[in-house]
BALOBA-1460 file (C-alpha; in Angstrom, 3 decimals):
// residues 324
<rec num="1" residu="m" x="14.712" y="14.211" z="4.177"/>
<rec num="2" residu="s" x="15.669" y="11.246" z="6.424"/>
<rec num="3" residu="s" x="15.734" y="7.580" z="5.354"/>
<rec num="4" residu="n" x="12.400" y="7.000" z="7.143"/>
<rec num="5" residu="d" x="10.607" y="9.897" z="5.463"/>
<rec num="6" residu="v" x="8.005" y="8.967" z="2.860"/>
<rec num="7" residu="r" x="7.540" y="11.343" z="-0.044"/>
<rec num="8" residu="v" x="4.126" y="11.862" z="-1.648"/>
<rec num="9" residu="s" x="3.890" y="13.202" z="-5.184"/>
<rec num="10" residu="y" x="1.202" y="13.771" z="-7.784"/>
<rec num="11" residu="r" x="1.461" y="14.912" z="-11.356"/>
<rec num="12" residu="r" x="-0.686" y="15.041" z="-14.471"/>
<rec num="13" residu="y" x="0.664" y="14.340" z="-17.966"/>
<rec num="14" residu="n" x="-0.457" y="14.941" z="-21.533"/>
<rec num="15" residu="d" x="2.053" y="12.579" z="-23.158"/>
<rec num="16" residu="i" x="3.082" y="9.061" z="-22.235"/>
<rec num="17" residu="l" x="6.831" y="9.583" z="-22.661"/>
<rec num="18" residu="s" x="6.934" y="12.271" z="-19.948"/>
<rec num="19" residu="l" x="5.022" y="9.994" z="-17.583"/>
<rec num="20" residu="l" x="7.434" y="7.084" z="-18.107"/>
<rec num="21" residu="e" x="10.536" y="9.270" z="-17.904"/>
<rec num="22" residu="d" x="9.385" y="10.388" z="-14.448"/>
<rec num="23" residu="e" x="9.051" y="6.833" z="-13.128"/>
<rec num="24" residu="p" x="11.991" y="5.490" z="-11.102"/>
<rec num="25" residu="h" x="13.456" y="2.045" z="-11.861"/>
<rec num="26" residu="i" x="12.858" y="2.050" z="-15.643"/>
<rec num="27" residu="e" x="16.124" y="1.156" z="-17.351"/>
<rec num="28" residu="s" x="15.019" y="1.779" z="-20.927"/>
<rec num="29" residu="i" x="11.924" y="2.860" z="-22.841"/>
<rec num="30" residu="l" x="11.886" y="0.960" z="-26.138"/>
<rec num="31" residu="l" x="8.467" y="1.955" z="-27.488"/>
<rec num="32" residu="t" x="5.595" y="4.276" z="-26.571"/>
<rec num="33" residu="t" x="2.519" y="4.601" z="-28.756"/>
<rec num="34" residu="q" x="-0.886" y="6.188" z="-28.219"/>
<rec num="35" residu="t" x="-3.297" y="4.057" z="-30.246"/>
<rec num="36" residu="e" x="-6.440" y="6.157" z="-29.693"/>
<rec num="37" residu="p" x="-6.981" y="9.656" z="-31.118"/>
<rec num="38" residu="g" x="-7.347" y="12.720" z="-28.912"/>
<rec num="39" residu="d" x="-5.350" y="14.500" z="-26.227"/>
<rec num="40" residu="l" x="-4.048" y="12.211" z="-23.491"/>
<rec num="41" residu="s" x="-4.954" y="12.860" z="-19.867"/>
<rec num="42" residu="a" x="-2.872" y="10.763" z="-17.483"/>
<rec num="43" residu="s" x="-1.833" y="11.032" z="-13.840"/>
<rec num="44" residu="c" x="0.393" y="9.382" z="-11.261"/>
<rec num="45" residu="f" x="0.019" y="9.440" z="-7.472"/>
<rec num="46" residu="r" x="3.200" y="8.078" z="-5.870"/>
<rec num="47" residu="l" x="4.511" y="7.246" z="-2.387"/>
<rec num="48" residu="e" x="8.249" y="6.644" z="-2.045"/>
<rec num="49" residu="y" x="9.840" y="4.885" z="0.916"/>
<rec num="50" residu="s" x="13.603" y="4.258" z="0.868"/>
<rec num="51" residu="d" x="13.107" y="0.568" z="-0.041"/>
<rec num="52" residu="l" x="9.521" y="0.486" z="-1.318"/>
<rec num="53" residu="m" x="7.402" y="2.503" z="-3.735"/>
<rec num="54" residu="v" x="3.702" y="2.375" z="-4.548"/>
<rec num="55" residu="q" x="1.900" y="4.372" z="-7.222"/>
<rec num="56" residu="q" x="-1.486" y="4.684" z="-8.894"/>
<rec num="57" residu="y" x="-1.588" y="5.361" z="-12.617"/>
<rec num="58" residu="y" x="-4.542" y="6.520" z="-14.686"/>
<rec num="59" residu="a" x="-4.754" y="7.076" z="-18.451"/>
<rec num="60" residu="d" x="-7.851" y="7.921" z="-20.518"/>
<rec num="61" residu="k" x="-6.504" y="6.686" z="-23.879"/>
<rec num="62" residu="r" x="-5.301" y="3.340" z="-25.238"/>
<rec num="63" residu="l" x="-1.529" y="3.074" z="-25.008"/>
<rec num="64" residu="q" x="1.208" y="0.605" z="-25.864"/>
<rec num="65" residu="m" x="4.692" y="0.627" z="-24.399"/>
<rec num="66" residu="s" x="7.716" y="-1.637" z="-24.332"/>
<rec num="67" residu="l" x="9.920" y="-1.263" z="-21.253"/>
<rec num="68" residu="r" x="12.822" y="-2.797" z="-19.410"/>
<rec num="69" residu="y" x="13.070" y="-2.273" z="-15.653"/>
<rec num="70" residu="s" x="16.306" y="-1.776" z="-13.736"/>
<rec num="71" residu="t" x="17.795" y="-4.545" z="-11.597"/>
<rec num="72" residu="g" x="17.709" y="-4.475" z="-7.794"/>
<rec num="73" residu="w" x="13.927" y="-3.937" z="-7.665"/>
<rec num="74" residu="t" x="10.920" y="-6.205" z="-8.271"/>
<rec num="75" residu="r" x="7.809" y="-4.608" z="-9.713"/>
<rec num="76" residu="f" x="4.299" y="-5.858" z="-8.909"/>
<rec num="77" residu="l" x="1.094" y="-4.732" z="-10.626"/>
<rec num="78" residu="l" x="-2.115" y="-4.885" z="-8.577"/>
<rec num="79" residu="y" x="-5.550" y="-4.974" z="-10.241"/>
<rec num="80" residu="t" x="-8.921" y="-4.844" z="-8.512"/>
<rec num="81" residu="g" x="-11.301" y="-4.017" z="-11.368"/>
<rec num="82" residu="k" x="-11.958" y="-5.311" z="-14.865"/>
<rec num="83" residu="q" x="-9.407" y="-4.231" z="-17.480"/>
<rec num="84" residu="p" x="-10.701" y="-6.045" z="-20.610"/>
<rec num="85" residu="d" x="-8.394" y="-4.222" z="-23.033"/>
<rec num="86" residu="s" x="-5.248" y="-4.260" z="-20.883"/>
<rec num="87" residu="t" x="-2.546" y="-6.895" z="-21.398"/>
<rec num="88" residu="w" x="1.041" y="-7.745" z="-20.520"/>
<rec num="89" residu="q" x="2.767" y="-9.693" z="-23.289"/>
<rec num="90" residu="g" x="-0.681" y="-10.511" z="-24.707"/>
<rec num="91" residu="v" x="-2.093" y="-11.918" z="-21.444"/>
<rec num="92" residu="h" x="-5.215" y="-10.114" z="-20.200"/>
<rec num="93" residu="f" x="-5.266" y="-8.794" z="-16.657"/>
<rec num="94" residu="k" x="-7.823" y="-10.344" z="-14.315"/>
<rec num="95" residu="p" x="-9.472" y="-8.671" z="-11.311"/>
<rec num="96" residu="n" x="-7.758" y="-9.262" z="-7.968"/>
<rec num="97" residu="s" x="-4.455" y="-10.303" z="-9.462"/>
<rec num="98" residu="l" x="-0.945" y="-9.401" z="-8.364"/>
<rec num="99" residu="v" x="1.394" y="-9.565" z="-11.347"/>
<rec num="100" residu="v" x="5.126" y="-10.118" z="-10.829"/>
<rec num="101" residu="v" x="6.754" y="-8.298" z="-13.749"/>
<rec num="102" residu="p" x="9.520" y="-10.493" z="-15.272"/>
<rec num="103" residu="d" x="13.047" y="-9.204" z="-15.876"/>
<rec num="104" residu="v" x="12.528" y="-9.114" z="-19.640"/>
<rec num="105" residu="e" x="11.557" y="-6.547" z="-22.212"/>
<rec num="106" residu="g" x="7.785" y="-6.661" z="-22.474"/>
<rec num="107" residu="v" x="4.916" y="-5.027" z="-24.327"/>
<rec num="108" residu="y" x="2.359" y="-3.468" z="-22.014"/>
<rec num="109" residu="s" x="-0.996" y="-2.490" z="-23.592"/>
<rec num="110" residu="i" x="-3.618" y="-0.560" z="-21.636"/>
<rec num="111" residu="g" x="-7.185" y="0.321" z="-22.549"/>
<rec num="112" residu="s" x="-9.096" y="3.584" z="-22.220"/>
<rec num="113" residu="g" x="-9.771" y="4.592" z="-18.621"/>
<rec num="114" residu="h" x="-7.126" y="2.176" z="-17.334"/>
<rec num="115" residu="q" x="-6.039" y="2.412" z="-13.709"/>
<rec num="116" residu="d" x="-3.502" y="0.247" z="-11.936"/>
<rec num="117" residu="t" x="-1.464" y="0.202" z="-8.766"/>
<rec num="118" residu="s" x="2.195" y="-0.746" z="-8.999"/>
<rec num="119" residu="i" x="4.401" y="-1.717" z="-6.076"/>
<rec num="120" residu="h" x="8.199" y="-1.626" z="-6.400"/>
<rec num="121" residu="v" x="10.166" y="-3.557" z="-3.767"/>
<rec num="122" residu="s" x="13.942" y="-3.435" z="-3.329"/>
<rec num="123" residu="q" x="15.921" y="-6.665" z="-3.289"/>
<rec num="124" residu="s" x="17.184" y="-5.856" z="0.211"/>
<rec num="125" residu="l" x="13.619" y="-5.616" z="1.538"/>
<rec num="126" residu="l" x="12.598" y="-8.907" z="-0.110"/>
<rec num="127" residu="e" x="15.595" y="-10.542" z="1.576"/>
<rec num="128" residu="e" x="14.547" y="-9.115" z="4.927"/>
<rec num="129" residu="m" x="11.050" y="-10.529" z="4.354"/>
<rec num="130" residu="g" x="12.662" y="-13.887" z="3.571"/>
<rec num="131" residu="v" x="10.973" y="-14.243" z="0.150"/>
<rec num="132" residu="s" x="12.296" y="-14.680" z="-3.372"/>
<rec num="133" residu="t" x="10.703" y="-13.633" z="-6.668"/>
<rec num="134" residu="e" x="13.185" y="-15.445" z="-8.935"/>
<rec num="135" residu="r" x="10.659" y="-18.075" z="-10.029"/>
<rec num="136" residu="w" x="8.564" y="-15.313" z="-11.606"/>
<rec num="137" residu="t" x="11.060" y="-12.635" z="-12.588"/>
<rec num="138" residu="r" x="12.998" y="-15.231" z="-14.613"/>
<rec num="139" residu="s" x="9.937" y="-17.042" z="-15.947"/>
<rec num="140" residu="s" x="9.306" y="-17.503" z="-19.661"/>
<rec num="141" residu="d" x="5.650" y="-18.339" z="-18.943"/>
<rec num="142" residu="i" x="3.922" y="-14.975" z="-18.505"/>
<rec num="143" residu="k" x="0.667" y="-16.561" z="-17.280"/>
<rec num="144" residu="e" x="2.579" y="-17.977" z="-14.310"/>
<rec num="145" residu="c" x="3.354" y="-14.423" z="-13.184"/>
<rec num="146" residu="f" x="-0.331" y="-13.648" z="-12.464"/>
<rec num="147" residu="l" x="-0.966" y="-14.407" z="-8.792"/>
<rec num="148" residu="e" x="-4.383" y="-14.390" z="-7.133"/>
<rec num="149" residu="v" x="-4.979" y="-12.321" z="-3.985"/>
<rec num="150" residu="p" x="-8.135" y="-11.969" z="-1.848"/>
<rec num="151" residu="p" x="-10.459" y="-9.224" z="-3.200"/>
<rec num="152" residu="a" x="-10.728" y="-7.581" z="0.239"/>
<rec num="153" residu="m" x="-6.952" y="-7.404" z="0.609"/>
<rec num="154" residu="a" x="-6.521" y="-5.884" z="-2.865"/>
<rec num="155" residu="s" x="-9.321" y="-3.337" z="-2.522"/>
<rec num="156" residu="e" x="-8.021" y="-2.317" z="0.927"/>
<rec num="157" residu="i" x="-4.732" y="-1.186" z="-0.648"/>
<rec num="158" residu="n" x="-6.465" y="0.909" z="-3.287"/>
<rec num="159" residu="k" x="-8.919" y="2.346" z="-0.785"/>
<rec num="160" residu="a" x="-6.039" y="3.385" z="1.477"/>
<rec num="161" residu="l" x="-4.352" y="5.135" z="-1.465"/>
<rec num="162" residu="d" x="-7.616" y="6.825" z="-2.498"/>
<rec num="163" residu="d" x="-8.135" y="8.035" z="1.078"/>
<rec num="164" residu="l" x="-4.609" y="9.442" z="1.169"/>
<rec num="165" residu="k" x="-5.095" y="11.162" z="-2.181"/>
<rec num="166" residu="s" x="-8.306" y="12.806" z="-0.949"/>
<rec num="167" residu="r" x="-6.363" y="14.552" z="1.837"/>
<rec num="168" residu="y" x="-4.468" y="16.718" z="-0.625"/>
<rec num="169" residu="t" x="-5.481" y="19.511" z="-2.961"/>
<rec num="170" residu="f" x="-3.767" y="19.289" z="-6.337"/>
<rec num="171" residu="d" x="-3.279" y="22.060" z="-8.855"/>
<rec num="172" residu="d" x="-3.544" y="20.128" z="-12.124"/>
<rec num="173" residu="g" x="-1.012" y="22.384" z="-13.775"/>
<rec num="174" residu="k" x="1.724" y="21.941" z="-11.171"/>
<rec num="175" residu="p" x="3.594" y="18.908" z="-9.813"/>
<rec num="176" residu="f" x="2.829" y="18.282" z="-6.139"/>
<rec num="177" residu="t" x="5.301" y="16.962" z="-3.545"/>
<rec num="178" residu="s" x="4.969" y="16.565" z="0.220"/>
<rec num="179" residu="l" x="5.968" y="14.276" z="3.091"/>
<rec num="180" residu="l" x="3.488" y="11.685" z="4.288"/>
<rec num="181" residu="n" x="2.383" y="11.535" z="7.918"/>
<rec num="182" residu="p" x="4.641" y="8.791" z="9.435"/>
<rec num="183" residu="d" x="1.701" y="7.071" z="11.117"/>
<rec num="184" residu="l" x="-0.214" y="6.721" z="7.863"/>
<rec num="185" residu="a" x="2.977" y="5.576" z="6.139"/>
<rec num="186" residu="g" x="3.449" y="2.800" z="8.709"/>
<rec num="187" residu="q" x="-0.119" y="1.546" z="8.352"/>
<rec num="188" residu="l" x="0.104" y="1.375" z="4.556"/>
<rec num="189" residu="r" x="3.542" y="-0.256" z="4.701"/>
<rec num="190" residu="s" x="2.199" y="-3.143" z="6.812"/>
<rec num="191" residu="r" x="-0.639" y="-3.712" z="4.280"/>
<rec num="192" residu="l" x="1.817" y="-3.774" z="1.380"/>
<rec num="193" residu="f" x="3.958" y="-6.365" z="3.185"/>
<rec num="194" residu="e" x="0.866" y="-8.473" z="3.777"/>
<rec num="195" residu="i" x="-0.342" y="-8.595" z="0.164"/>
<rec num="196" residu="i" x="3.136" y="-9.241" z="-1.285"/>
<rec num="197" residu="a" x="3.880" y="-12.069" z="1.155"/>
<rec num="198" residu="y" x="0.419" y="-13.582" z="0.601"/>
<rec num="199" residu="g" x="0.639" y="-13.446" z="-3.203"/>
<rec num="200" residu="l" x="4.085" y="-15.035" z="-3.366"/>
<rec num="201" residu="t" x="3.822" y="-17.723" z="-0.680"/>
<rec num="202" residu="n" x="0.246" y="-18.711" z="-1.567"/>
<rec num="203" residu="a" x="1.299" y="-19.295" z="-5.183"/>
<rec num="204" residu="d" x="4.469" y="-21.157" z="-4.228"/>
<rec num="205" residu="s" x="5.453" y="-22.203" z="-0.724"/>
<rec num="206" residu="g" x="9.024" y="-22.314" z="-1.998"/>
<rec num="207" residu="a" x="8.974" y="-18.520" z="-2.340"/>
<rec num="208" residu="q" x="9.715" y="-18.377" z="1.390"/>
<rec num="209" residu="t" x="13.376" y="-19.195" z="0.832"/>
<rec num="210" residu="k" x="14.631" y="-18.483" z="4.318"/>
<rec num="211" residu="k" x="13.516" y="-17.106" z="7.639"/>
<rec num="212" residu="p" x="12.733" y="-13.386" z="7.623"/>
<rec num="213" residu="s" x="15.108" y="-11.195" z="9.618"/>
<rec num="214" residu="r" x="14.643" y="-11.317" z="13.403"/>
<rec num="215" residu="r" x="13.129" y="-7.846" z="13.526"/>
<rec num="216" residu="f" x="10.743" y="-8.698" z="10.694"/>
<rec num="217" residu="q" x="9.712" y="-11.903" z="12.479"/>
<rec num="218" residu="l" x="9.094" y="-9.952" z="15.676"/>
<rec num="219" residu="v" x="6.872" y="-7.402" z="13.948"/>
<rec num="220" residu="q" x="4.958" y="-10.191" z="12.199"/>
<rec num="221" residu="r" x="4.464" y="-11.977" z="15.528"/>
<rec num="222" residu="a" x="3.164" y="-8.759" z="17.062"/>
<rec num="223" residu="l" x="0.744" y="-8.156" z="14.173"/>
<rec num="224" residu="n" x="-0.497" y="-11.760" z="14.303"/>
<rec num="225" residu="h" x="-1.139" y="-11.336" z="18.041"/>
<rec num="226" residu="v" x="-3.474" y="-8.352" z="17.606"/>
<rec num="227" residu="a" x="-5.103" y="-9.772" z="14.452"/>
<rec num="228" residu="v" x="-7.018" y="-12.378" z="16.483"/>
<rec num="229" residu="m" x="-8.068" y="-10.028" z="19.283"/>
<rec num="230" residu="e" x="-11.592" y="-8.750" z="19.798"/>
<rec num="231" residu="d" x="-12.199" y="-4.999" z="19.600"/>
<rec num="232" residu="d" x="-12.567" y="-4.633" z="23.370"/>
<rec num="233" residu="q" x="-9.219" y="-6.371" z="23.877"/>
<rec num="234" residu="v" x="-7.513" y="-4.128" z="21.306"/>
<rec num="235" residu="t" x="-8.718" y="-0.943" z="22.988"/>
<rec num="236" residu="e" x="-7.287" y="-2.073" z="26.332"/>
<rec num="237" residu="l" x="-3.938" y="-3.332" z="25.027"/>
<rec num="238" residu="t" x="-0.767" y="-1.508" z="26.157"/>
<rec num="239" residu="v" x="2.713" y="-1.679" z="24.663"/>
<rec num="240" residu="d" x="4.000" y="-3.391" z="27.816"/>
<rec num="241" residu="d" x="1.281" y="-6.067" z="27.616"/>
<rec num="242" residu="w" x="1.920" y="-6.479" z="23.898"/>
<rec num="243" residu="s" x="5.683" y="-6.916" z="24.222"/>
<rec num="244" residu="e" x="5.261" y="-9.342" z="27.121"/>
<rec num="245" residu="a" x="2.727" y="-11.425" z="25.182"/>
<rec num="246" residu="i" x="5.140" y="-11.969" z="22.282"/>
<rec num="247" residu="g" x="8.226" y="-12.470" z="24.450"/>
<rec num="248" residu="a" x="10.111" y="-9.272" z="23.692"/>
<rec num="249" residu="s" x="11.242" y="-6.270" z="25.674"/>
<rec num="250" residu="r" x="9.545" y="-2.927" z="25.140"/>
<rec num="251" residu="k" x="12.819" y="-1.512" z="23.765"/>
<rec num="252" residu="t" x="13.265" y="-4.378" z="21.284"/>
<rec num="253" residu="l" x="9.683" y="-4.034" z="20.059"/>
<rec num="254" residu="l" x="10.149" y="-0.294" z="19.605"/>
<rec num="255" residu="r" x="13.328" y="-0.773" z="17.590"/>
<rec num="256" residu="a" x="11.761" y="-3.489" z="15.386"/>
<rec num="257" residu="f" x="8.640" y="-1.431" z="14.602"/>
<rec num="258" residu="s" x="10.673" y="1.679" z="13.887"/>
<rec num="259" residu="d" x="13.005" y="-0.205" z="11.530"/>
<rec num="260" residu="v" x="10.395" y="-2.299" z="9.703"/>
<rec num="261" residu="l" x="7.213" y="-0.190" z="9.681"/>
<rec num="262" residu="y" x="8.675" y="3.283" z="10.345"/>
<rec num="263" residu="i" x="6.224" y="3.700" z="13.238"/>
<rec num="264" residu="a" x="6.406" y="3.319" z="17.025"/>
<rec num="265" residu="p" x="4.348" y="0.494" z="18.628"/>
<rec num="266" residu="y" x="2.309" y="2.902" z="20.757"/>
<rec num="267" residu="r" x="1.317" y="4.840" z="17.613"/>
<rec num="268" residu="f" x="0.340" y="1.592" z="15.920"/>
<rec num="269" residu="l" x="-1.867" y="0.700" z="18.893"/>
<rec num="270" residu="l" x="-3.369" y="4.187" z="18.772"/>
<rec num="271" residu="h" x="-4.380" y="3.553" z="15.183"/>
<rec num="272" residu="l" x="-5.913" y="0.204" z="16.044"/>
<rec num="273" residu="r" x="-8.063" y="1.993" z="18.619"/>
<rec num="274" residu="l" x="-8.991" y="4.619" z="16.048"/>
<rec num="275" residu="n" x="-9.929" y="1.849" z="13.607"/>
<rec num="276" residu="v" x="-12.331" y="0.449" z="16.217"/>
<rec num="277" residu="a" x="-13.727" y="3.937" z="16.804"/>
<rec num="278" residu="h" x="-14.199" y="4.461" z="13.075"/>
<rec num="279" residu="r" x="-16.211" y="1.250" z="12.715"/>
<rec num="280" residu="d" x="-18.347" y="2.152" z="15.748"/>
<rec num="281" residu="l" x="-19.098" y="5.624" z="14.373"/>
<rec num="282" residu="q" x="-19.935" y="4.227" z="10.940"/>
<rec num="283" residu="s" x="-22.480" y="1.897" z="12.551"/>
<rec num="284" residu="g" x="-24.257" y="4.925" z="14.032"/>
<rec num="285" residu="a" x="-25.174" y="2.983" z="17.171"/>
<rec num="286" residu="k" x="-23.145" y="5.022" z="19.691"/>
<rec num="287" residu="s" x="-22.515" y="8.695" z="20.406"/>
<rec num="288" residu="v" x="-19.086" y="10.266" z="19.928"/>
<rec num="289" residu="l" x="-18.596" y="10.374" z="23.711"/>
<rec num="290" residu="e" x="-19.509" y="6.684" z="24.086"/>
<rec num="291" residu="v" x="-17.103" y="5.715" z="21.316"/>
<rec num="292" residu="s" x="-14.355" y="7.889" z="22.767"/>
<rec num="293" residu="t" x="-14.710" y="6.271" z="26.200"/>
<rec num="294" residu="r" x="-14.940" y="2.755" z="24.827"/>
<rec num="295" residu="c" x="-11.732" y="3.204" z="22.835"/>
<rec num="296" residu="g" x="-9.720" y="4.373" z="25.821"/>
<rec num="297" residu="f" x="-9.657" y="8.155" z="25.350"/>
<rec num="298" residu="s" x="-10.134" y="9.946" z="28.666"/>
<rec num="299" residu="k" x="-10.490" y="13.330" z="26.936"/>
<rec num="300" residu="p" x="-12.960" y="13.672" z="24.031"/>
<rec num="301" residu="g" x="-10.879" y="16.573" z="22.710"/>
<rec num="302" residu="d" x="-7.819" y="14.336" z="22.348"/>
<rec num="303" residu="f" x="-9.947" y="11.714" z="20.616"/>
<rec num="304" residu="a" x="-11.221" y="14.284" z="18.108"/>
<rec num="305" residu="t" x="-7.680" y="15.528" z="17.411"/>
<rec num="306" residu="f" x="-6.226" y="12.069" z="16.830"/>
<rec num="307" residu="y" x="-9.244" y="10.970" z="14.788"/>
<rec num="308" residu="k" x="-9.085" y="13.952" z="12.449"/>
<rec num="309" residu="e" x="-5.339" y="13.522" z="12.067"/>
<rec num="310" residu="f" x="-5.858" y="9.940" z="10.944"/>
<rec num="311" residu="y" x="-9.118" y="10.114" z="8.975"/>
<rec num="312" residu="g" x="-9.135" y="13.727" z="7.846"/>
<rec num="313" residu="v" x="-12.558" y="14.460" z="9.384"/>
<rec num="314" residu="l" x="-13.981" y="14.867" z="12.885"/>
<rec num="315" residu="p" x="-15.697" y="11.924" z="14.644"/>
<rec num="316" residu="s" x="-18.957" y="13.863" z="14.529"/>
<rec num="317" residu="d" x="-18.672" y="14.079" z="10.720"/>
<rec num="318" residu="t" x="-18.361" y="10.292" z="10.410"/>
<rec num="319" residu="l" x="-21.315" y="9.787" z="12.764"/>
<rec num="320" residu="a" x="-23.441" y="12.298" z="10.856"/>
<rec num="321" residu="q" x="-22.611" y="10.584" z="7.574"/>
<rec num="322" residu="s" x="-23.758" y="7.241" z="9.026"/>
<rec num="323" residu="k" x="-27.190" y="8.700" z="9.736"/>
<rec num="324" residu="k" x="-27.841" y="9.701" z="6.108"/>
């Protein structure tokens, strides 16, 4: 397994201690209590990069736990739905909040049917992004640690994780481990960067303590360039045009994307074209051939192969679903 490989794992649990003992970056487990009768059914779907981890937890019973996390990593909790019975240090979670978990022992209470997404970021990656979490990780005011993020941005993360999860078949009785497709890993990684940077800098402009690394700045400049483009412009964009537009050589852009997002620029552009194709097919207004041509695929067979690799279904399946 190389440093750029991303490991996918899934496991079900029937006791909370086993679930917590499996989680990386927990220094000590001080208390675990199930406060609702019945057998516990819990699960964790996890993606592990070398400097970043994201996981979805689910538990069907009310639980309380007191934990201390290890140093060198900052933990964020992302919520998109209502969790009326779930609290951190007595503060209720609100929809569309990104919680920076402080570096203190804390009591975490979750209600029945609770689901959350946690994002663990290494200190070295935060430094490369040019952001600091010290204001929150050292805060004595827990309410200050709840940051607002746009609903669309938050739900996009969870939808991406749900889509990834649907690609695998899990045997509930056995732990599952695999390697994630590098292209999908790169797409998700860029979304995680976006929501973390937004949450921190929108809450406090002082969180941007220094300039991001040069390679991180270059990738951000490249992403900002395509973010304002129309679909027709995206489908015609080449790596050479892209690198020229942001003032970088093709080789420098390749190295920056590979280091920061674990994906080559041409693969990222391929996915942007597939995103356009996906939206067109969902609208149901064009045939598969028309969409394929519009998005720059000279061979419909190649389009179908790339599309299924990225979305898990054929273009014709997406079009048929749009007609229902």
